Structures are given as structure tokens and as C-alpha cells.
C-alpha positions in Angstrom: -10.8 6.0 8.8 -9.1 5.2 13.0 -5.8 7.3 13.3 -3.4 5.2 12.3 -4.9 5.0 9.1 -5.1 8.3 8.7 -1.7 8.9 10.2 -0.6 6.2 7.6 -2.3 7.8 4.6 -0.8 11.4 5.4 2.9 9.5 5.0 2.3 8.0 2.2 0.6 11.4 0.6 3.9 13.3 1.8 6.3 10.2 0.1 4.3 10.2 -2.7 4.4 13.8 -3.5 8.1 13.5 -3.4 8.3 10.9 -6.2 5.1 12.0 -8.1 7.7 12.8 -11.7 9.5 9.2 -11.3 8.3 6.2 -12.3 8.1 3.1 -10.2 11.1 0.9 -10.7 9.7 -2.2 -8.7 6.7 -3.7 -8.3 6.9 -2.2 -4.6 7.1 1.0 -5.8 4.2 0.4 -7.9 1.8 -0.6 -5.4 3.2 1.9 -2.7 2.3 4.8 -5.8 -1.1 2.8 -6.5 -1.7 3.2 -2.3 -0.8 6.4 -2.7 -3.2 7.7 -5.2 -6.2 5.5 -4.5 -6.1 4.7 -0.4 -9.2 3.2 -0.2 -10.4 2.0 -3.0 -10.9 -1.8 -3.5 -7.1 -3.3 -5.0 -8.1 -7.0 -4.3 -11.5 -8.4 -4.5 -11.9 -12.6 -3.4 -15.4 -12.8 -4.8 -15.6 -16.5 -3.2 -14.0 -15.6 0.2 -15.7 -12.5 0.7 -13.0 -10.4 1.3 -11.7 -7.2 0.3 -8.7 -5.5 0.3 -7.9 -1.5 0.1 -4.7 0.0 -1.6 -3.7 1.1 1.3 -4.5 -2.9 2.9 -2.9 -4.4 0.3 0.7 -2.0 0.7 0.5 -2.7 4.4 0.1 -6.6 4.3 2.7 -7.0 1.1 5.6 -4.3 3.7 4.4 -7.4 6.5 5.3 -9.6 4.3 8.4 -8.6 3.1 9.8 -7.7 6.6 9.1 -11.2 7.5 10.9 -12.4 4.5 13.8 -10.3 5.1 14.2 -11.1 8.9 14.8 -14.6 8.0 17.0 -14.3 5.5 
């Protein structure tokens, strides 16, 4: 894990500790909670392409997509 991933993980853990008692209200929140709890565990496995994404990687990619969609309206 590089320094950026380590900082991201610490940030996720801090936020997760604030919301442990609340159930996720959206898919985004569910993914966020999953990233906090499961971190580098495999979330998605594209067998045919030979690619795997961890919960953290999936959360990062979903956030990038969401931010891009917000920018274009």
C-alpha cells in the first residue's frame, strides 16, 4: 500500500467510525461502508479480463465517475 492509499484508508476508517450505528441510505454509502470495512479485499473479479478491484479501488473509481457526471450535469 502506497502513502496515498494509506492516507485514504485512514480517512475512510475515521469517517466509518462516525457512522457505525447508521444504516447506509444509498448505494454510494453502502460502497463507502464496504470500503471502510473490507479495504483491500476483492470486491469485483472480472475473470475473463483477468482484472480484480478491491473495495477501496472500486470506491475510488465510483467517486471519480460520480464527480465526472456532476461536472457535466
